N, CA, C and O atoms as a GROMACS GRO file, in nm:
protein
  376
    1MET      N    1   0.082  -0.120   0.000
    1MET     CA    2   0.000   0.000   0.000
    1MET      C    3   0.087   0.127   0.000
    1MET      O    4   0.054   0.226  -0.066
    2GLU      N    5   0.197   0.122   0.074
    2GLU     CA    6   0.285   0.238   0.081
    2GLU      C    7   0.346   0.269  -0.054
    2GLU      O    8   0.358   0.386  -0.092
    3ASN      N    9   0.384   0.166  -0.127
    3ASN     CA   10   0.444   0.186  -0.258
    3ASN      C   11   0.344   0.252  -0.354
    3ASN      O   12   0.381   0.338  -0.433
    4LYS      N   13   0.219   0.210  -0.346
    4LYS     CA   14   0.116   0.267  -0.432
    4LYS      C   15   0.092   0.415  -0.396
    4LYS      O   16   0.076   0.499  -0.484
    5SER      N   17   0.091   0.445  -0.267
    5SER     CA   18   0.074   0.584  -0.223
    5SER      C   19   0.191   0.669  -0.267
    5SER      O   20   0.174   0.785  -0.306
    6ARG      N   21   0.309   0.613  -0.261
    6ARG     CA   22   0.428   0.687  -0.303
    6ARG      C   23   0.424   0.716  -0.453
    6ARG      O   24   0.462   0.824  -0.497
    7ARG      N   25   0.377   0.619  -0.531
    7ARG     CA   26   0.365   0.641  -0.675
    7ARG      C   27   0.263   0.749  -0.706
    7ARG      O   28   0.286   0.833  -0.793
    8TYR      N   29   0.149   0.747  -0.636
    8TYR     CA   30   0.049   0.851  -0.657
    8TYR      C   31   0.101   0.988  -0.618
    8TYR      O   32   0.073   1.087  -0.685
    9ALA      N   33   0.178   0.995  -0.510
    9ALA     CA   34   0.237   1.122  -0.467
    9ALA      C   35   0.337   1.172  -0.571
    9ALA      O   36   0.340   1.291  -0.602
   10MET      N   37   0.419   1.083  -0.624
   10MET     CA   38   0.517   1.122  -0.726
   10MET      C   39   0.446   1.168  -0.854
   10MET      O   40   0.485   1.267  -0.915
   11PHE      N   41   0.343   1.096  -0.892
   11PHE     CA   42   0.265   1.131  -1.010
   11PHE      C   43   0.202   1.269  -0.994
   11PHE      O   44   0.207   1.352  -1.084
   12GLY      N   45   0.143   1.291  -0.877
   12GLY     CA   46   0.079   1.420  -0.851
   12GLY      C   47   0.177   1.535  -0.847
   12GLY      O   48   0.150   1.642  -0.902
   13SER      N   49   0.291   1.513  -0.783
   13SER     CA   50   0.390   1.621  -0.775
   13SER      C   51   0.451   1.652  -0.912
   13SER      O   52   0.482   1.767  -0.942
   14LEU      N   53   0.469   1.549  -0.994
   14LEU     CA   54   0.522   1.570  -1.128
   14LEU      C   55   0.430   1.658  -1.210
   14LEU      O   56   0.474   1.756  -1.271
   15TYR      N   57   0.302   1.625  -1.212
   15TYR     CA   58   0.210   1.702  -1.293
   15TYR      C   59   0.177   1.837  -1.231
   15TYR      O   60   0.142   1.930  -1.303
   16PHE      N   61   0.188   1.849  -1.099
   16PHE     CA   62   0.173   1.980  -1.037
   16PHE      C   63   0.285   2.073  -1.080
   16PHE      O   64   0.260   2.189  -1.113
   17SER      N   65   0.408   2.022  -1.081
   17SER     CA   66   0.521   2.107  -1.121
   17SER      C   67   0.512   2.143  -1.270
   17SER      O   68   0.545   2.255  -1.307
   18GLN      N   69   0.467   2.051  -1.353
   18GLN     CA   70   0.450   2.084  -1.494
   18GLN      C   71   0.339   2.185  -1.514
   18GLN      O   72   0.350   2.274  -1.599
   19GLY      N   73   0.233   2.173  -1.437
   19GLY     CA   74   0.124   2.270  -1.446
   19GLY      C   75   0.166   2.408  -1.400
   19GLY      O   76   0.120   2.509  -1.454
   20THR      N   77   0.253   2.413  -1.301
   20THR     CA   78   0.304   2.541  -1.253
   20THR      C   79   0.384   2.611  -1.362
   20THR      O   80   0.367   2.731  -1.385
   21ILE      N   81   0.470   2.538  -1.429
   21ILE     CA   82   0.550   2.596  -1.537
   21ILE      C   83   0.461   2.639  -1.653
   21ILE      O   84   0.479   2.747  -1.709
   22LEU      N   85   0.364   2.556  -1.688
   22LEU     CA   86   0.274   2.589  -1.798
   22LEU      C   87   0.192   2.714  -1.766
   22LEU      O   88   0.174   2.800  -1.852
   23SER      N   89   0.143   2.724  -1.642
   23SER     CA   90   0.064   2.843  -1.607
   23SER      C   91   0.151   2.968  -1.604
   23SER      O   92   0.102   3.077  -1.637
   24TYR      N   93   0.277   2.955  -1.567
   24TYR     CA   94   0.368   3.070  -1.573
   24TYR      C   95   0.380   3.120  -1.716
   24TYR      O   96   0.368   3.240  -1.742
   25PHE      N   97   0.404   3.030  -1.808
   25PHE     CA   98   0.422   3.071  -1.947
   25PHE      C   99   0.295   3.129  -2.007
   25PHE      O  100   0.302   3.219  -2.091
   26THR      N  101   0.181   3.080  -1.966
   26THR     CA  102   0.057   3.128  -2.028
   26THR      C  103   0.004   3.256  -1.964
   26THR      O  104  -0.068   3.330  -2.030
   27ALA      N  105   0.039   3.282  -1.839
   27ALA     CA  106  -0.019   3.399  -1.773
   27ALA      C  107   0.085   3.505  -1.737
   27ALA      O  108   0.078   3.617  -1.786
   28LEU      N  109   0.178   3.470  -1.654
   28LEU     CA  110   0.269   3.569  -1.599
   28LEU      C  111   0.376   3.615  -1.697
   28LEU      O  112   0.418   3.731  -1.693
   29ASN      N  113   0.419   3.527  -1.784
   29ASN     CA  114   0.525   3.562  -1.878
   29ASN      C  115   0.482   3.675  -1.972
   29ASN      O  116   0.560   3.766  -2.000
   30ALA      N  117   0.359   3.670  -2.020
   30ALA     CA  118   0.309   3.774  -2.110
   30ALA      C  119   0.306   3.909  -2.038
   30ALA      O  120   0.344   4.011  -2.097
   31LEU      N  121   0.262   3.911  -1.915
   31LEU     CA  122   0.259   4.037  -1.840
   31LEU      C  123   0.399   4.094  -1.820
   31LEU      O  124   0.420   4.215  -1.830
   32TYR      N  125   0.493   4.006  -1.792
   32TYR     CA  126   0.632   4.050  -1.772
   32TYR      C  127   0.688   4.115  -1.898
   32TYR      O  128   0.746   4.223  -1.892
   33PHE      N  129   0.669   4.049  -2.011
   33PHE     CA  130   0.725   4.102  -2.136
   33PHE      C  131   0.652   4.228  -2.182
   33PHE      O  132   0.715   4.318  -2.238
   34LEU      N  133   0.523   4.236  -2.159
   34LEU     CA  134   0.450   4.359  -2.194
   34LEU      C  135   0.499   4.476  -2.108
   34LEU      O  136   0.509   4.589  -2.156
   35ASP      N  137   0.528   4.447  -1.982
   35ASP     CA  138   0.579   4.549  -1.893
   35ASP      C  139   0.718   4.597  -1.936
   35ASP      O  140   0.754   4.712  -1.911
   36ARG      N  141   0.794   4.510  -1.999
   36ARG     CA  142   0.928   4.544  -2.047
   36ARG      C  143   0.927   4.614  -2.182
   36ARG      O  144   1.032   4.651  -2.234
   37GLY      N  145   0.808   4.634  -2.239
   37GLY     CA  146   0.798   4.711  -2.362
   37GLY      C  147   0.790   4.630  -2.490
   37GLY      O  148   0.794   4.688  -2.598
   38LEU      N  149   0.778   4.499  -2.482
   38LEU     CA  150   0.765   4.419  -2.604
   38LEU      C  151   0.624   4.433  -2.659
   38LEU      O  152   0.528   4.457  -2.585
   39SER      N  153   0.613   4.418  -2.790
   39SER     CA  154   0.480   4.425  -2.852
   39SER      C  155   0.407   4.294  -2.831
   39SER      O  156   0.466   4.192  -2.796
   40MET      N  157   0.276   4.298  -2.853
   40MET     CA  158   0.195   4.176  -2.838
   40MET      C  159   0.239   4.070  -2.938
   40MET      O  160   0.232   3.951  -2.908
   41THR      N  161   0.283   4.111  -3.056
   41THR     CA  162   0.331   4.016  -3.155
   41THR      C  163   0.455   3.942  -3.106
   41THR      O  164   0.465   3.820  -3.120
   42ASP      N  165   0.549   4.016  -3.049
   42ASP     CA  166   0.671   3.954  -2.996
   42ASP      C  167   0.640   3.860  -2.880
   42ASP      O  168   0.698   3.752  -2.868
   43VAL      N  169   0.548   3.902  -2.794
   43VAL     CA  170   0.508   3.816  -2.681
   43VAL      C  171   0.443   3.688  -2.732
   43VAL      O  172   0.469   3.580  -2.680
   44GLY      N  173   0.360   3.700  -2.833
   44GLY     CA  174   0.294   3.583  -2.891
   44GLY      C  175   0.394   3.487  -2.955
   44GLY      O  176   0.381   3.365  -2.941
   45ILE      N  177   0.491   3.541  -3.025
   45ILE     CA  178   0.594   3.457  -3.088
   45ILE      C  179   0.676   3.385  -2.981
   45ILE      O  180   0.702   3.266  -2.992
   46PHE      N  181   0.716   3.459  -2.878
   46PHE     CA  182   0.793   3.397  -2.770
   46PHE      C  183   0.712   3.289  -2.699
   46PHE      O  184   0.765   3.182  -2.667
   47ALA      N  185   0.585   3.317  -2.673
   47ALA     CA  186   0.500   3.217  -2.605
   47ALA      C  187   0.484   3.092  -2.691
   47ALA      O  188   0.484   2.981  -2.639
   48SER      N  189   0.471   3.110  -2.821
   48SER     CA  190   0.460   2.994  -2.909
   48SER      C  191   0.585   2.908  -2.905
   48SER      O  192   0.577   2.786  -2.901
   49ILE      N  193   0.700   2.974  -2.907
   49ILE     CA  194   0.826   2.900  -2.901
   49ILE      C  195   0.843   2.832  -2.765
   49ILE      O  196   0.889   2.718  -2.758
   50ALA      N  197   0.806   2.902  -2.659
   50ALA     CA  198   0.822   2.848  -2.524
   50ALA      C  199   0.730   2.729  -2.497
   50ALA      O  200   0.763   2.644  -2.414
   51LEU      N  201   0.618   2.721  -2.565
   51LEU     CA  202   0.523   2.613  -2.542
   51LEU      C  203   0.547   2.492  -2.632
   51LEU      O  204   0.478   2.391  -2.617
   52ILE      N  205   0.641   2.500  -2.723
   52ILE     CA  206   0.672   2.386  -2.811
   52ILE      C  207   0.706   2.259  -2.732
   52ILE      O  208   0.659   2.152  -2.770
   53PRO      N  209   0.787   2.266  -2.624
   53PRO     CA  210   0.816   2.142  -2.550
   53PRO      C  211   0.692   2.073  -2.493
   53PRO      O  212   0.688   1.950  -2.484
   54PHE      N  213   0.591   2.150  -2.456
   54PHE     CA  214   0.469   2.090  -2.403
   54PHE      C  215   0.392   2.016  -2.513
   54PHE      O  216   0.330   1.913  -2.486
   55VAL      N  217   0.396   2.067  -2.634
   55VAL     CA  218   0.331   1.999  -2.747
   55VAL      C  219   0.411   1.874  -2.783
   55VAL      O  220   0.353   1.768  -2.807
   56ILE      N  221   0.543   1.887  -2.787
   56ILE     CA  222   0.628   1.772  -2.819
   56ILE      C  223   0.610   1.661  -2.715
   56ILE      O  224   0.613   1.543  -2.748
   57LYS      N  225   0.591   1.700  -2.589
   57LYS     CA  226   0.574   1.602  -2.482
   57LYS      C  227   0.452   1.513  -2.508
   57LYS      O  228   0.458   1.392  -2.487
   58ILE      N  229   0.344   1.572  -2.553
   58ILE     CA  230   0.223   1.493  -2.584
   58ILE      C  231   0.251   1.396  -2.698
   58ILE      O  232   0.217   1.278  -2.690
   59LEU      N  233   0.312   1.446  -2.804
   59LEU     CA  234   0.342   1.360  -2.919
   59LEU      C  235   0.444   1.254  -2.884
   59LEU      O  236   0.433   1.140  -2.929
   60TRP      N  237   0.544   1.289  -2.804
   60TRP     CA  238   0.648   1.195  -2.761
   60TRP      C  239   0.586   1.084  -2.675
   60TRP      O  240   0.626   0.968  -2.687
   61GLY      N  241   0.491   1.119  -2.590
   61GLY     CA  242   0.423   1.019  -2.507
   61GLY      C  243   0.345   0.919  -2.591
   61GLY      O  244   0.349   0.799  -2.564
   62ILE      N  245   0.274   0.968  -2.690
   62ILE     CA  246   0.199   0.879  -2.779
   62ILE      C  247   0.295   0.788  -2.855
   62ILE      O  248   0.271   0.668  -2.868
   63LEU      N  249   0.405   0.844  -2.904
   63LEU     CA  250   0.504   0.766  -2.978
   63LEU      C  251   0.565   0.658  -2.889
   63LEU      O  252   0.578   0.543  -2.931
   64SER      N  253   0.604   0.694  -2.768
   64SER     CA  254   0.669   0.596  -2.680
   64SER      C  255   0.573   0.488  -2.633
   64SER      O  256   0.617   0.378  -2.600
   65ASP      N  257   0.443   0.516  -2.630
   65ASP     CA  258   0.346   0.414  -2.594
   65ASP      C  259   0.317   0.318  -2.708
   65ASP      O  260   0.279   0.203  -2.684
   66LYS      N  261   0.334   0.362  -2.831
   66LYS     CA  262   0.298   0.281  -2.947
   66LYS      C  263   0.414   0.208  -3.012
   66LYS      O  264   0.396   0.099  -3.066
   67VAL      N  265   0.535   0.266  -3.009
   67VAL     CA  266   0.648   0.211  -3.083
   67VAL      C  267   0.747   0.147  -2.986
   67VAL      O  268   0.793   0.210  -2.891
   68ASN      N  269   0.778   0.021  -3.011
   68ASN     CA  270   0.875  -0.052  -2.929
   68ASN      C  271   1.013  -0.032  -2.992
   68ASN      O  272   1.052  -0.106  -3.082
   69LEU      N  273   1.085   0.069  -2.944
   69LEU     CA  274   1.212   0.109  -3.002
   69LEU      C  275   1.322   0.011  -2.966
   69LEU      O  276   1.341  -0.019  -2.848
   70PHE      N  277   1.394  -0.040  -3.064
   70PHE     CA  278   1.506  -0.134  -3.048
   70PHE      C  279   1.466  -0.265  -2.982
   70PHE      O  280   1.553  -0.341  -2.941
   71GLY      N  281   1.337  -0.293  -2.971
   71GLY     CA  282   1.291  -0.416  -2.908
   71GLY      C  283   1.319  -0.423  -2.759
   71GLY      O  284   1.323  -0.533  -2.702
   72LEU      N  285   1.340  -0.309  -2.694
   72LEU     CA  286   1.374  -0.306  -2.552
   72LEU      C  287   1.259  -0.265  -2.462
   72LEU      O  288   1.279  -0.245  -2.342
   73GLY      N  289   1.142  -0.252  -2.516
   73GLY     CA  290   1.028  -0.208  -2.436
   73GLY      C  291   0.973  -0.078  -2.492
   73GLY      O  292   1.024  -0.023  -2.590
   74HIS      N  293   0.869  -0.032  -2.428
   74HIS     CA  294   0.802   0.087  -2.481
   74HIS      C  295   0.854   0.218  -2.425
   74HIS      O  296   0.839   0.321  -2.490
   75ARG      N  297   0.915   0.218  -2.308
   75ARG     CA  298   0.957   0.346  -2.251
   75ARG      C  299   1.107   0.354  -2.223
   75ARG      O  300   1.165   0.462  -2.236
   76LYS      N  301   1.169   0.246  -2.186
   76LYS     CA  302   1.311   0.250  -2.146
   76LYS      C  303   1.404   0.305  -2.254
   76LYS      O  304   1.490   0.385  -2.220
   77PRO      N  305   1.391   0.267  -2.381
   77PRO     CA  306   1.484   0.320  -2.481
   77PRO      C  307   1.469   0.470  -2.505
   77PRO      O  308   1.562   0.535  -2.552
   78TYR      N  309   1.352   0.524  -2.474
   78TYR     CA  310   1.330   0.665  -2.500
   78TYR      C  311   1.397   0.756  -2.398
   78TYR      O  312   1.420   0.873  -2.425
   79ILE      N  313   1.428   0.703  -2.281
   79ILE     CA  314   1.491   0.784  -2.177
   79ILE      C  315   1.630   0.831  -2.220
   79ILE      O  316   1.657   0.951  -2.213
   80PRO      N  317   1.721   0.742  -2.265
   80PRO     CA  318   1.851   0.793  -2.311
   80PRO      C  319   1.841   0.884  -2.433
   80PRO      O  320   1.918   0.980  -2.446
   81VAL      N  321   1.748   0.855  -2.521
   81VAL     CA  322   1.728   0.941  -2.638
   81VAL      C  323   1.686   1.081  -2.593
   81VAL      O  324   1.734   1.181  -2.645
   82SER      N  325   1.595   1.086  -2.497
   82SER     CA  326   1.548   1.215  -2.445
   82SER      C  327   1.660   1.292  -2.377
   82SER      O  328   1.675   1.412  -2.400
   83TYR      N  329   1.739   1.224  -2.294
   83TYR     CA  330   1.848   1.291  -2.224
   83TYR      C  331   1.955   1.340  -2.322
   83TYR      O  332   2.015   1.446  -2.301
   84THR      N  333   1.977   1.265  -2.428
   84THR     CA  334   2.073   1.309  -2.529
   84THR      C  335   2.025   1.437  -2.595
   84THR      O  336   2.102   1.531  -2.613
   85HIS      N  337   1.897   1.440  -2.633
   85HIS     CA  338   1.842   1.560  -2.694
   85HIS      C  339   1.836   1.676  -2.596
   85HIS      O  340   1.840   1.793  -2.637
   86LEU      N  341   1.825   1.646  -2.469
   86LEU     CA  342   1.820   1.750  -2.368
   86LEU      C  343   1.957   1.812  -2.344
   86LEU      O  344   1.968   1.932  -2.319
   87THR      N  345   2.062   1.730  -2.350
   87THR     CA  346   2.195   1.781  -2.320
   87THR      C  347   2.262   1.850  -2.438
   87THR      O  348   2.353   1.930  -2.418
   88LEU      N  349   2.221   1.821  -2.559
   88LEU     CA  350   2.284   1.884  -2.675
   88LEU      C  351   2.272   2.037  -2.673
   88LEU      O  352   2.373   2.104  -2.692
   89PRO      N  353   2.154   2.094  -2.649
   89PRO     CA  354   2.148   2.241  -2.642
   89PRO      C  355   2.225   2.296  -2.522
   89PRO      O  356   2.282   2.405  -2.529
   90THR      N  357   2.229   2.222  -2.412
   90THR     CA  358   2.300   2.268  -2.294
   90THR      C  359   2.450   2.275  -2.322
   90THR      O  360   2.516   2.369  -2.278
   91LYS      N  361   2.503   2.179  -2.395
   91LYS     CA  362   2.646   2.181  -2.428
   91LYS      C  363   2.678   2.297  -2.523
   91LYS      O  364   2.788   2.353  -2.517
   92ARG      N  365   2.585   2.333  -2.608
   92ARG     CA  366   2.609   2.446  -2.699
   92ARG      C  367   2.608   2.578  -2.625
   92ARG      O  368   2.679   2.671  -2.664
   93ILE      N  369   2.531   2.588  -2.519
   93ILE     CA  370   2.524   2.711  -2.440
   93ILE      C  371   2.652   2.730  -2.362
   93ILE      O  372   2.706   2.840  -2.355
   94VAL      N  373   2.701   2.622  -2.302
   94VAL     CA  374   2.821   2.628  -2.218
   94VAL      C  375   2.940   2.630  -2.304
   94VAL      O  376   3.053   2.635  -2.254
   0.00000   0.00000   0.00000
């Protein structure tokens, strides 16, 4: 029972944190940029770019549930692929 409760708590905290980030981008970010003097067009373009990962996440989830990559299961092979794609932009910044 404890393991099940722990999984539900982890699931809830994960989606709560994602919802917090999503609500920031949809509400507070626009106000911040408008206050800094950006036009509504620029704010809209930035918001569209910033929300791309949330759209990709939905498509990535459907793909990982349907395609058995390398015959290793439905989710495990996608984790290293995701981390690789995550670290490539970080290495370019540093």
